[in-house]
C-alpha angles and dihedrals in degrees: 000000000000090000091055091048088050093051091049090050089051091049090048090053090047090052092053090053096045099042093095096040127089113279096219107089092182091065090049092052089047093051090044093054093043091053094045091053092044090047089049091050087048091057089054096042101032093146091057089048090051094051092047094050092050092049089050090049090052092046091055093049093045091048089049092053091049092051092046089051094049092047090050094048093045096043117098095234113164096184103082094193091061090047093053088052093055091044091054093048090050091050091050089055092046095048091046091051092050091048089053090050091047095053113006092169093059086054090052090051089056092048092047093053090050088049091049089051090051095051090051092052092047092046092050090047092052093048090049088050090049091057091049091049089052094052087051092049090244129138103283107158095083095054092042091050092046091050092048089052089052092053092045090053089048090052092048092051096045094046093048096047127160093023091054089058087067099057108019101078092042091048092051091049091048092051090049089050092050094051092047091047094051089047092054091046094052093043091049091051090048092052090045090055091048092051093047090053087063098256116136116238 
């Protein structure tokens, strides 16, 4: 009796989690497998993925500039000063997009340096927090180890520039796709199991 009650409680909790999710678990499994495959390919061809992501980034910026320019020209703005401001912003977007198209790897180099700086700040913050935890007699080894990994990763990125600018962004995107793909796979299998147990989704 208690086991049945426990199972019903587990199903109820699952329903609360899955209420806002797509009900077709087959599509979730398909998307999960697709993302895992693409993520695996991204690990092998991280340079190509970096180039593609930079070109997409440039495309979004360029398209945003064109839309802003069209909106500014078509808008019935009587204040010329305000119109000039919007036109300049649109031109900046367009020029930035063209620069990214012209040399996407230079853009990836800038983004890689920014990422390395972010990793360094995060690593330093974690190590500072580890010392604080040690003073408070809390568990400090895990944040210290995590912060040290961040600093090691920063050192690897900086010392391998500009080569790291070719693979780092693509590698991070591929890892994210792998994690998301496995999450969708596991969630789809869970929903399939609930459906096969006779519970409506």
